[in-house]
DOLUM-387238 format. One record per residue (C-alpha): residue number from 1; z, x, y. Coordinates in steps of 0.5 Angstrom, whole numbers, plus 500, padded with zeros to 3 digits. Layout:
// DOLUM-387238
   nr   zz   xx   yy
  NUM    Z    X    Y
...
// end
This chain:
// DOLUM-387238
   nr   zz   xx   yy
    1  199  194  771
    2  199  200  767
    3  195  200  760
    4  195  205  754
    5  194  212  758
    6  200  214  760
    7  204  216  766
    8  201  215  773
    9  204  221  776
   10  199  226  778
   11  198  233  775
   12  200  238  780
   13  197  244  777
   14  191  241  777
   15  191  238  784
   16  193  245  787
   17  187  248  783
   18  182  242  786
   19  185  243  793
   20  184  251  792
   21  177  249  790
   22  176  244  796
   23  178  250  801
   24  173  255  798
   25  167  250  799
   26  170  249  806
   27  170  257  807
   28  163  257  804
   29  160  252  808
   30  158  254  815
   31  152  249  816
   32  151  242  817
   33  153  239  810
   34  150  232  810
   35  153  227  805
   36  148  225  800
   37  149  218  796
   38  146  218  790
   39  148  212  785
   40  154  207  785
   41  154  209  778
   42  157  216  780
   43  164  217  782
   44  163  217  790
   45  156  216  789
   46  156  224  787
   47  153  228  781
   48  159  229  776
   49  158  236  772
   50  160  235  765
   51  165  241  765
   52  169  237  771
   53  171  231  766
   54  177  233  764
   55  184  231  766
   56  186  227  772
   57  179  226  775
   58  175  221  779
   59  170  217  775
   60  166  211  773
   61  167  207  767
   62  159  209  766
   63  160  216  767
   64  165  216  761
   65  161  212  757
   66  155  217  758
   67  160  223  757
   68  162  220  750
   69  155  218  748
   70  152  225  750
   71  158  229  746
   72  158  225  740
   73  150  223  739
   74  144  227  736
   75  140  223  741
   76  141  217  746
   77  136  212  747
   78  137  209  754
   79  134  202  756
   80  136  202  763
   81  133  197  768
   82  131  201  775
   83  137  202  780
   84  142  201  774
   85  142  208  773
   86  146  207  766
   87  143  214  764
   88  143  218  771
   89  149  223  768
   90  145  223  761
   91  139  226  765
   92  143  230  769
   93  147  234  763
   94  140  234  759
   95  137  238  765
   96  142  243  766
   97  142  245  759
   98  148  241  757
   99  150  241  749
  100  153  236  745
  101  159  237  741
  102  155  239  735
  103  153  245  738
  104  146  243  740
  105  142  240  746
  106  143  232  746
  107  136  228  746
  108  135  223  751
  109  130  219  751
  110  129  213  757
  111  125  207  754
  112  122  201  757
  113  125  194  756
  114  120  190  752
  115  119  187  746
  116  120  192  740
  117  124  196  744
  118  128  199  739
  119  122  201  734
  120  122  208  736
  121  129  209  735
  122  129  206  728
  123  122  211  727
  124  126  217  729
  125  132  216  724
  126  127  214  718
  127  122  219  720
  128  119  224  714
  129  120  229  719
  130  128  227  721
  131  133  233  719
  132  137  230  714
  133  143  234  715
  134  144  231  721
  135  144  224  718
  136  152  224  719
  137  151  225  727
  138  151  218  731
  139  145  216  735
  140  147  212  741
  141  144  206  745
  142  145  206  752
  143  143  199  755
  144  144  193  759
  145  146  186  756
  146  139  184  758
  147  136  189  753
  148  139  186  747
  149  134  181  746
  150  129  186  746
  151  133  190  741
  152  135  185  737
  153  129  185  732
  154  130  193  731
  155  138  191  730
  156  136  187  725
  157  133  191  721
  158  138  197  722
  159  143  192  719
  160  139  192  713
  161  138  199  712
  162  145  201  714
  163  147  205  708
  164  142  210  709
  165  142  210  716
  166  145  215  721
  167  151  211  725
  168  149  208  731
  169  153  205  737
  170  150  201  743
  171  154  202  749
  172  152  196  753
  173  153  194  760
  174  155  186  760
  175  150  185  766
  176  144  181  767
  177  139  179  772
  178  138  171  773
  179  133  171  779
  180  137  166  783
  181  139  168  790
  182  145  164  789
  183  147  168  783
  184  144  174  783
  185  147  179  777
  186  151  176  772
  187  157  179  767
  188  153  177  760
  189  158  177  754
  190  155  171  751
  191  148  175  749
  192  152  181  745
  193  157  176  742
  194  151  172  739
  195  147  178  736
  196  154  181  734
  197  156  175  730
  198  149  173  727
  199  146  180  725
  200  153  182  723
  201  155  188  728
  202  162  191  730
  203  163  189  738
  204  169  192  742
  205  170  191  749
  206  174  195  755
  207  178  192  760
  208  178  198  765
  209  176  204  767
  210  182  207  764
  211  180  205  757
  212  172  206  758
  213  172  213  754
  214  177  211  749
  215  174  205  747
  216  166  208  747
  217  170  214  743
  218  173  208  738
  219  166  204  738
  220  163  211  735
  221  168  212  730
  222  167  205  728
  223  160  206  727
  224  161  210  721
  225  163  203  718
  226  158  198  721
  227  153  198  727
  228  157  197  733
  229  157  195  740
  230  161  197  746
  231  161  192  752
  232  164  193  759
  233  163  190  765
  234  157  193  768
  235  157  190  775
  236  164  192  778
  237  169  196  773
  238  163  200  770
  239  161  202  777
  240  168  202  780
  241  170  210  782
  242  177  211  780
  243  182  216  778
  244  183  216  771
  245  189  221  769
  246  189  223  761
  247  181  224  761
  248  179  227  754
  249  174  234  756
  250  168  235  752
  251  172  239  747
  252  178  235  747
  253  173  229  745
  254  169  232  740
  255  176  234  736
  256  179  228  737
  257  173  225  734
  258  172  230  728
  259  180  229  727
  260  179  222  726
  261  173  222  722
  262  176  227  717
  263  183  222  716
  264  178  216  715
  265  174  220  710
  266  180  222  706
  267  183  215  706
  268  182  211  700
  269  178  206  703
  270  172  205  698
  271  175  198  695
  272  177  196  703
  273  172  191  706
  274  170  192  713
  275  176  189  716
  276  180  193  713
  277  177  199  714
  278  177  197  722
  279  184  196  721
  280  185  203  719
  281  181  206  724
  282  185  203  729
  283  192  206  726
  284  189  213  725
  285  186  212  732
  286  192  211  736
  287  196  216  732
  288  191  221  734
  289  191  219  741
  290  198  217  742
  291  196  210  744
  292  197  203  742
  293  190  199  742
  294  190  193  737
  295  185  188  735
  296  188  183  739
  297  193  184  745
  298  198  180  747
  299  202  179  754
  300  207  175  758
  301  213  171  756
  302  216  173  749
  303  216  165  747
  304  210  162  750
  305  209  155  750
  306  201  156  752
  307  197  162  751
  308  190  163  754
  309  185  167  749
  310  180  172  753
  311  174  176  752
  312  171  181  757
  313  173  187  762
  314  175  183  768
  315  177  177  764
  316  182  181  760
  317  185  185  766
  318  186  179  770
  319  189  175  764
  320  194  181  762
  321  196  183  769
  322  197  175  771
  323  201  173  764
  324  205  179  765
  325  207  177  772
  326  208  170  770
  327  212  172  764
  328  217  176  768
  329  218  170  772
  330  220  166  767
  331  214  162  766
  332  212  161  758
  333  205  162  759
  334  201  168  756
  335  195  171  754
  336  191  174  748
  337  185  179  750
  338  181  180  745
  339  179  187  744
  340  175  187  738
  341  171  181  737
  342  167  183  731
  343  169  183  725
  344  174  178  727
  345  180  179  724
  346  184  172  723
  347  190  175  720
  348  191  180  726
  349  189  174  731
  350  195  170  728
  351  200  176  728
  352  199  177  736
  353  200  169  737
  354  207  168  738
  355  211  162  734
  356  213  158  739
  357  205  157  742
  358  204  150  743
  359  198  150  746
  360  192  155  746
  361  186  155  751
  362  180  159  749
  363  176  162  755
  364  169  163  752
  365  163  165  755
  366  156  161  754
  367  149  162  757
  368  148  157  762
  369  152  152  766
  370  148  147  762
  371  152  149  756
  372  159  148  760
  373  157  141  761
  374  154  140  754
  375  160  137  750
  376  157  138  744
  377  156  146  745
  378  162  150  744
  379  163  158  745
  380  163  163  739
  381  170  165  741
  382  173  158  741
  383  169  157  734
  384  173  163  731
  385  180  162  734
  386  179  155  732
  387  178  157  725
  388  184  162  724
  389  188  156  727
  390  186  151  723
  391  187  155  716
  392  193  158  718
  393  200  156  715
  394  204  160  720
  395  206  154  725
  396  210  148  723
  397  206  144  727
  398  199  147  729
  399  198  148  737
  400  192  144  740
  401  186  149  741
  402  182  148  747
  403  175  151  749
  404  174  152  756
  405  167  154  757
  406  165  158  763
  407  158  161  764
  408  155  168  766
  409  155  166  773
  410  162  165  774
  411  166  170  778
  412  173  171  776
  413  178  172  781
  414  186  172  781
  415  186  166  784
  416  181  163  778
  417  185  166  773
  418  192  164  775
  419  189  157  775
  420  187  157  768
  421  194  160  766
  422  197  155  769
  423  193  149  767
  424  193  151  759
  425  196  144  757
  426  194  140  762
  427  186  142  762
  428  182  147  766
  429  178  143  771
  430  171  145  772
  431  166  143  777
  432  158  144  777
  433  159  148  771
  434  164  153  774
  435  172  154  773
  436  176  151  779
  437  180  156  783
  438  187  155  785
  439  186  152  792
  440  193  154  795
  441  193  161  794
  442  185  163  795
  443  187  170  797
  444  191  172  791
  445  192  180  790
  446  196  183  784
  447  197  190  788
  448  202  188  793
  449  203  191  800
  450  204  198  798
  451  197  198  797
  452  192  200  803
  453  186  196  803
  454  179  197  807
  455  173  194  807
  456  166  196  810
  457  160  191  811
  458  153  194  814
  459  146  193  813
  460  144  198  808
  461  139  202  812
  462  144  203  818
  463  146  210  819
  464  153  208  818
  465  152  206  811
  466  155  213  808
  467  161  212  811
  468  165  208  806
  469  164  214  801
  470  165  219  806
  471  172  216  807
  472  174  215  800
  473  172  222  798
  474  177  224  804
  475  182  220  802
  476  182  222  795
  477  184  229  796
  478  191  227  799
  479  196  230  794
  480  199  223  792
  481  193  218  793
  482  189  214  788
  483  183  211  791
  484  179  205  788
  485  172  205  791
  486  167  199  789
  487  160  198  792
  488  155  192  792
  489  149  191  795
  490  145  184  797
  491  138  185  798
  492  137  178  800
  493  141  178  806
  494  139  181  812
  495  134  185  809
  496  139  188  805
  497  147  188  806
  498  152  193  803
  499  160  192  802
  500  164  197  800
  501  172  196  798
  502  177  201  798
  503  184  201  796
  504  189  207  796
  505  196  207  793
  506  201  212  790
  507  200  209  783
  508  194  207  779
  509  189  202  781
  510  187  196  777
  511  183  191  781
  512  176  188  778
  513  175  183  784
  514  174  184  791
  515  179  185  797
  516  181  178  800
  517  186  181  805
  518  184  188  808
  519  188  192  813
  520  182  195  816
  521  175  192  816
  522  169  195  819
  523  163  191  821
  524  157  196  822
  525  152  190  824
  526  155  183  828
  527  150  178  825
  528  154  179  819
  529  160  176  822
  530  156  169  822
  531  152  170  815
  532  159  172  812
  533  166  169  812
  534  168  177  814
  535  174  175  818
  536  177  171  812
  537  178  177  808
  538  182  180  814
  539  189  180  813
  540  193  177  818
  541  195  182  824
  542  190  187  821
  543  184  190  824
  544  177  189  825
  545  172  194  828
  546  165  192  830
  547  160  196  832
  548  156  194  838
  549  151  198  842
  550  150  197  849
  551  157  193  850
  552  160  197  856
  553  159  195  863
  554  163  196  869
  555  164  189  871
  556  170  187  866
  557  167  180  866
  558  160  181  865
  559  162  186  859
  560  166  180  856
  561  160  176  857
  562  156  181  853
  563  162  181  848
  564  162  174  847
  565  154  173  846
  566  155  178  840
  567  161  175  837
  568  160  167  835
  569  165  162  838
  570  168  161  830
  571  169  169  830
  572  173  169  836
  573  177  163  834
  574  178  166  827
  575  180  173  830
  576  185  169  835
  577  188  165  830
  578  189  171  825
  579  192  175  831
  580  187  181  829
  581  187  187  833
  582  179  188  835
  583  176  194  836
  584  169  195  839
  585  165  202  837
  586  159  203  841
  587  155  209  839
  588  151  209  846
  589  157  211  849
  590  157  218  845
  591  151  222  848
  592  151  225  841
  593  151  219  837
  594  146  216  841
  595  141  221  840
  596  142  222  833
  597  143  218  827
  598  147  223  823
  599  152  224  829
  600  152  216  829
  601  155  216  822
  602  160  222  823
  603  162  218  829
  604  163  212  825
  605  167  216  820
  606  172  219  825
  607  173  212  829
  608  175  209  822
  609  180  214  820
  610  183  214  827
  611  184  207  827
  612  186  206  819
  613  191  212  821
  614  188  218  817
  615  188  224  820
  616  184  229  816
  617  182  236  819
  618  176  236  822
  619  174  242  817
  620  175  238  811
  621  171  233  814
  622  165  238  816
  623  166  240  808
  624  164  234  806
  625  158  232  811
  626  158  235  818
  627  158  241  822
  628  164  243  825
  629  162  244  832
  630  158  237  832
  631  165  234  830
  632  169  237  835
  633  164  234  840
  634  164  227  837
  635  172  228  837
  636  171  229  844
  637  167  223  846
  638  171  218  841
  639  176  215  846
  640  170  213  850
  641  165  210  844
  642  171  207  841
  643  176  202  845
  644  181  196  843
  645  179  190  846
  646  185  186  849
  647  183  178  847
  648  182  174  853
  649  186  168  854
  650  180  163  854
  651  179  165  846
  652  186  162  845
  653  183  155  847
  654  176  155  843
  655  175  148  841
  656  169  148  836
  657  165  142  836
  658  165  139  828
  659  157  139  828
  660  157  147  830
  661  163  148  825
  662  161  153  820
  663  162  150  813
  664  160  153  806
  665  159  161  809
  666  160  165  803
  667  166  170  803
  668  162  175  799
  669  155  178  798
  670  152  176  792
  671  151  182  788
  672  144  182  786
  673  142  190  786
  674  145  197  785
  675  141  200  790
  676  138  199  797
  677  131  196  799
  678  126  201  800
  679  123  199  807
  680  118  204  807
  681  112  201  811
  682  105  202  809
  683  101  196  812
  684  093  196  810
  685  087  194  813
  686  086  189  808
  687  088  182  806
  688  092  186  801
  689  099  188  804
  690  106  190  802
  691  112  185  801
  692  115  187  807
  693  110  183  811
  694  112  177  807
  695  119  179  809
  696  118  179  816
  697  114  172  816
  698  121  170  812
  699  126  173  817
  700  122  170  823
  701  120  163  821
  702  119  161  828
  703  115  167  831
  704  111  168  825
  705  110  160  824
  706  112  161  817
  707  115  156  812
  708  117  158  805
  709  116  153  799
  710  117  152  792
  711  110  154  789
  712  106  153  796
  713  100  154  793
  714  100  147  790
  715  099  141  794
  716  103  136  791
  717  111  136  790
  718  114  140  785
  719  121  141  782
  720  124  146  778
  721  127  144  771
  722  130  148  766
  723  129  148  758
  724  134  145  754
  725  131  145  747
  726  125  147  744
  727  124  145  736
  728  119  146  732
  729  117  139  728
  730  112  142  723
  731  114  147  718
  732  113  154  719
  733  108  155  713
  734  104  150  717
  735  097  151  721
  736  099  147  726
  737  105  149  731
  738  107  142  734
  739  114  142  738
  740  119  138  741
  741  121  141  748
  742  126  138  752
  743  128  140  760
  744  134  139  763
  745  133  136  770
  746  140  139  773
  747  140  138  781
  748  132  138  781
  749  132  130  783
  750  126  129  778
  751  125  122  777
  752  120  119  772
  753  118  112  769
  754  115  110  763
  755  109  112  761
  756  108  117  766
  757  106  124  765
  758  109  131  767
  759  105  136  770
  760  107  143  767
  761  105  149  772
  762  105  154  767
  763  104  162  768
  764  099  166  765
  765  102  171  759
  766  106  176  762
  767  104  182  758
  768  097  180  759
  769  097  180  766
  770  101  187  767
  771  095  190  762
  772  090  187  767
  773  093  190  773
  774  094  197  770
  775  087  197  768
  776  085  194  775
  777  089  198  779
  778  093  193  782
  779  100  194  785
  780  104  188  783
  781  108  187  789
  782  103  188  794
  783  102  181  798
  784  095  177  797
  785  093  172  802
  786  091  166  798
  787  087  160  802
  788  091  154  801
  789  088  148  796
  790  089  143  801
  791  085  147  808
  792  081  154  807
  793  083  156  814
  794  091  156  812
  795  093  162  808
  796  099  163  804
  797  102  169  802
  798  104  171  794
  799  105  178  791
  800  099  180  787
  801  103  179  781
  802  105  172  783
  803  098  170  784
  804  096  173  777
  805  102  169  774
  806  101  163  777
  807  095  162  781
  808  089  165  779
  809  086  163  773
  810  084  170  770
  811  084  168  763
  812  080  161  764
  813  073  161  762
  814  068  162  768
  815  063  158  770
  816  056  160  772
  817  057  161  780
  818  062  166  778
  819  057  171  775
  820  053  170  781
  821  058  171  785
  822  060  177  782
  823  053  180  782
  824  054  182  789
  825  059  187  787
  826  055  190  782
  827  053  198  784
  828  050  198  777
  829  043  195  778
  830  042  193  770
  831  049  190  771
  832  047  186  777
  833  041  183  773
  834  045  181  767
  835  050  178  772
  836  044  174  776
  837  041  172  769
  838  048  169  767
  839  049  166  773
  840  042  163  774
  841  038  157  771
  842  033  160  767
  843  033  158  759
  844  035  165  756
  845  040  166  761
  846  043  159  760
  847  043  160  752
  848  047  166  753
  849  052  163  758
  850  053  157  753
  851  054  162  747
  852  059  166  752
  853  062  160  754
  854  063  155  748
  855  063  160  742
  856  065  167  745
  857  070  164  749
  858  070  169  755
  859  074  169  760
  860  074  172  767
  861  078  178  765
  862  073  180  759
  863  067  179  764
  864  070  184  769
  865  072  189  763
  866  065  188  761
  867  061  190  768
  868  065  195  770
  869  061  197  776
  870  062  190  779
  871  069  191  782
  872  071  186  787
  873  078  188  792
  874  083  183  789
  875  083  179  795
  876  076  177  793
  877  078  175  786
  878  082  170  789
  879  076  167  792
  880  071  167  786
  881  076  166  780
  882  078  159  780
  883  085  157  781
  884  090  155  775
  885  090  148  774
  886  097  144  772
  887  097  141  765
  888  099  134  764
  889  103  131  758
  890  105  124  756
  891  113  124  757
  892  116  122  751
  893  123  119  753
  894  125  114  757
  895  130  116  763
  896  134  110  762
  897  136  113  755
  898  136  120  757
  899  138  120  765
  900  139  128  766
  901  133  130  761
  902  126  129  760
  903  122  130  753
  904  115  132  751
  905  111  133  745
  906  106  139  744
  907  101  142  740
  908  100  149  740
  909  092  151  742
  910  090  157  739
  911  083  160  735
  912  080  166  733
  913  074  168  737
  914  067  171  734
  915  070  178  735
  916  077  177  731
  917  081  176  737
  918  087  171  738
  919  086  166  743
  920  091  160  746
  921  091  155  750
  922  094  157  757
  923  099  152  758
  924  101  150  750
  925  102  158  749
  926  107  158  756
  927  111  152  753
  928  112  155  746
  929  115  162  749
  930  120  159  754
  931  127  161  752
  932  133  156  753
  933  135  156  760
  934  128  158  763
  935  126  155  769
  936  119  151  769
  937  115  148  776
  938  113  141  775
  939  111  135  778
  940  110  127  776
  941  104  124  775
  942  103  116  775
  943  100  113  769
  944  097  106  767
  945  101  107  761
  946  106  101  763
  947  110  097  759
  948  109  089  760
  949  113  086  765
  950  116  082  760
  951  121  085  755
  952  119  079  750
  953  112  081  750
  954  110  085  744
  955  107  092  744
  956  102  094  739
  957  101  102  739
  958  097  107  736
  959  098  114  737
  960  094  120  733
  961  098  127  733
  962  102  128  740
  963  099  122  742
  964  106  119  740
  965  109  122  746
  966  109  116  750
  967  110  111  744
  968  117  115  743
  969  119  113  751
  970  117  106  750
  971  121  105  743
  972  127  108  747
  973  126  103  753
  974  125  097  748
  975  132  099  744
  976  136  100  751
  977  133  093  753
  978  136  090  747
  979  142  094  748
  980  143  091  754
  981  143  084  751
  982  135  083  753
  983  131  079  748
  984  125  084  746
  985  119  083  743
  986  116  085  736
  987  113  092  736
  988  108  095  732
  989  107  102  731
  990  101  106  728
  991  100  113  727
  992  095  118  725
  993  096  125  722
  994  094  129  716
  995  100  129  712
  996  107  126  712
  997  110  132  709
  998  108  136  715
  999  106  132  720
 1000  111  126  720
 1001  112  127  728
 1002  119  124  730
 1003  119  121  723
 1004  127  120  722
 1005  127  117  729
 1006  122  112  727
 1007  125  110  720
 1008  132  109  724
 1009  129  105  729
 1010  125  100  724
 1011  132  100  720
 1012  136  098  726
 1013  131  092  728
 1014  127  095  734
 1015  121  097  731
 1016  117  091  727
 1017  112  095  723
 1018  111  101  722
 1019  104  104  720
 1020  103  111  718
 1021  096  113  716
 1022  096  120  713
 1023  089  122  712
 1024  090  128  707
 1025  096  125  702
 1026  090  122  697
 1027  084  123  695
 1028  080  119  699
 1029  081  119  707
 1030  085  114  710
 1031  085  113  718
 1032  089  109  723
 1033  084  104  723
 1034  084  103  716
 1035  092  101  716
 1036  091  097  722
 1037  086  093  718
 1038  091  092  713
 1039  096  089  717
 1040  091  084  721
 1041  095  078  720
 1042  101  082  724
 1043  096  084  730
 1044  093  077  731
 1045  100  075  731
 1046  103  080  736
 1047  097  081  740
 1048  094  074  741
 1049  099  069  739
 1050  105  072  743
 1051  101  075  748
 1052  102  082  747
 1053  099  089  749
 1054  095  094  746
 1055  096  101  747
 1056  092  107  744
 1057  094  115  746
 1058  090  121  743
 1059  083  124  741
 1060  077  120  743
 1061  074  119  737
 1062  078  113  734
 1063  076  109  740
 1064  071  105  737
 1065  073  104  730
 1066  080  101  733
 1067  077  097  738
 1068  072  094  732
 1069  079  092  729
 1070  082  089  735
 1071  075  085  736
 1072  075  083  728
 1073  082  080  730
 1074  080  076  736
 1075  074  074  732
 1076  078  072  726
 1077  083  069  730
 1078  078  064  734
 1079  075  062  727
 1080  081  060  725
 1081  082  055  731
 1082  075  053  730
 1083  072  057  736
 1084  067  061  738
 1085  068  068  742
 1086  065  074  745
 1087  070  079  742
 1088  067  085  747
 1089  068  080  753
 1090  075  078  751
 1091  077  086  750
 1092  074  087  757
 1093  079  081  760
 1094  084  085  756
 1095  083  091  760
 1096  083  087  767
 1097  090  084  764
 1098  093  091  762
 1099  093  089  755
 1100  088  094  753
 1101  090  101  755
 1102  087  107  753
 1103  090  115  754
 1104  085  119  751
 1105  083  126  751
// end
């Protein structure tokens, strides 16, 4: 389907010039020209000169975005993670001395992605030295969605100061990395949508490479009205090489910008609101470029009953193409692509909706799969659409509006989008937080049979990895060919797998999804046939080329046995069932290819082109990446190295045993990188090793006797859960930060009982770890073999970064033995004496050690910094520094009430040492910094804090501060018991804290439970709310009669949780109750002995610290 940019027919004069230039290059090239693949964000992986961007040109969306930023910016601040190459063109053009449209060289400032990342950009614009004559010239930000969180504070400040700032536009690739092996990169629109909504930024999207330049230009112009974000898919569309017809040159781009800017300035818009100004910008922009862009664009049947509302590049492209196709068949369905999300123009949205619509489904992205499952959470796009519909008078009967949430991890295919469009009315089903695909059309493709589809699979260090790029470049030189190329890397499979899809057609191609029915598929490593369902992606009667070394044998039977050893039964059966034509390429059978990897790459290219039916001249191939004479030799050897396989009769009768049948084999790679692994090996004679040594251990588990595990350094069962909620319970102005944190258990299998504790396997502060590594000269990716805590003879492999983050308590307080051990490494005699004194037992040394430990709170890292001559190698540091310990916290929830979550009540521990440095408790600081959705390693510890066996037994609970945590679980459990129809005993809850206003923790819950008759007595001791101090024992004493009844007459149990200091006073109150009760009965009693008996009966339970 064609979008906005005019005719598809090539510009023949341009093609003639391009072919002439190629011919000149071929004539000039007489030596070997090895193909140099630089980046997947560049067209065919090659550098693109700024001057070449003009007219019909092969480009990527990222290259076009960078052209706009370079041309229309005073300075571009780039936040590009390693291998993302979001600024690769900008750096190249700056190096070449390129100038912007304003006549001077564009400043390019690559920045680190960290907290406060935008401060330098703000500082530049508002510095005293800034040239005010440039105030009207835009400043650009080039970033991924992952960087926006770090830029938020600066964007917030910019929004407040925008009236006196330069126009600022952020071109954002909607990509983030989850760190999950099953997910890898995700397309993130939720983050920019949230930031645009909350801060008040403009947000516009591109749905294809054909629109990328236009929308980047539009966003830059919109930045004249409000700070703006241009968002585009950063995984597929942003990096896909395709032929864009009407590309504006740098001059044309600047002229269009200047013309629209001038027309907007001459319009009388002073009293117009932001929405009105943006609407006028659309009108002026379309008139200038001859386009028809709208804030909301409808596709589909003229009188639809159901409409799907979408936002995003792939989402918009697929929904538009499918709605258009379905509408042509008479299906009363349509789709609205939200091009402009902010400002959200309600009137334009309603205008785009046909009057006949009865059902609307809003496809809205949310941040996590947990949010998809949470019925209380809605997507932002849904809230906007619902508000517009709710307040509209357009419809006689308002259409229903459904929120179809999907997570960032969702990968959209034509089948999934078709399913969504066909089930708007009935409801779109999800499974494990993901949209269900259409089962009857798993290989749906929108382009038809006129498009040729080729797929290349290989390991990323193979000689043939550049074959796809060379072949696509060769195909692009055809006079009537449009070629589209998409490459992805899975660096967690087979040490690195690369897949490239190529599509060829006479017409423009818009297909932001993987090929599922390839005409020709090349597999450079036969083991990939086992790892992935490659054959499932080959078209019936299609062609499969498999590279197999040393596969030939004079004996045909033996040759077939060799082949069958390398191609599994499942693969052979699939080849037969789909009538696939199988070819084997054996580089060993080519003398040149067997000697030289470059020759092997050329042989692969020749083989593929031959089988695919393309026959470019050897001269043309040589111009790209070869020596003509070598190619002639390889051409002569090709018939020997490449052979068609006659499928033997035995393959047609293969029966796969059920237990051997492959299930859940992925059809595609998980894209988790944009570049191949750097596999350079440098093994060092030390315990510190590069990460590759662990990769070997994982790849060859049996031979190397290795076993991967979650937190292998821990000798207990651990699980991973995710943060669902973190809510501060005390005011921001209060000096104690007490917060409630709740974790989603997901599929962890974690179960817990009342009163148990959750062990948090916290991590050290990332910034402090990085600072320490930098100062100490450590490489985070190096491997250190850490002695197991369970068996010192067993070594566990971890990276230096992992060890410092999770294993080595480098910011903990060192004992004496550390000073003594460190002295062995001191080369300075004075420092060695000091260390020995601190680790010794002499009076002066002991006093100094105590001061350091108790007053200065010195850490291991501080000591290493203080004594620089004592510089042990890191593998010795892990031996002499204590390991980090888990921190255990009483669970503040009942799993019967919260089956899928677990709650904790935490107070942040912090202090200032005598040197004025802020110090923090390691675990509470870690939890306080956790973001929603963050993964946390935990374990469960049993506890004596158990409820009485009988639900009718009363419970008396005394909690001080966060000591209330287990009692929240107790009360939840008793409330659940009552809800189930059980009779419950009385509940007496005493709590102690400083003030009721600031520290009435879970106060609303306690009051609600009391009003519901669950809690019998609620006694609060707020020590600072009155002139004289009132403590929890005072409140207990004032209600002694209630305690006597519940504890002694009704056989209740008493619990105390919190600090140790009130134990004697609280115990005295219980003894007093025992003595008063005995006296009333005319008996004598030893209250101390009775308390001891209560302990044995589990009716007097303390959990103090």
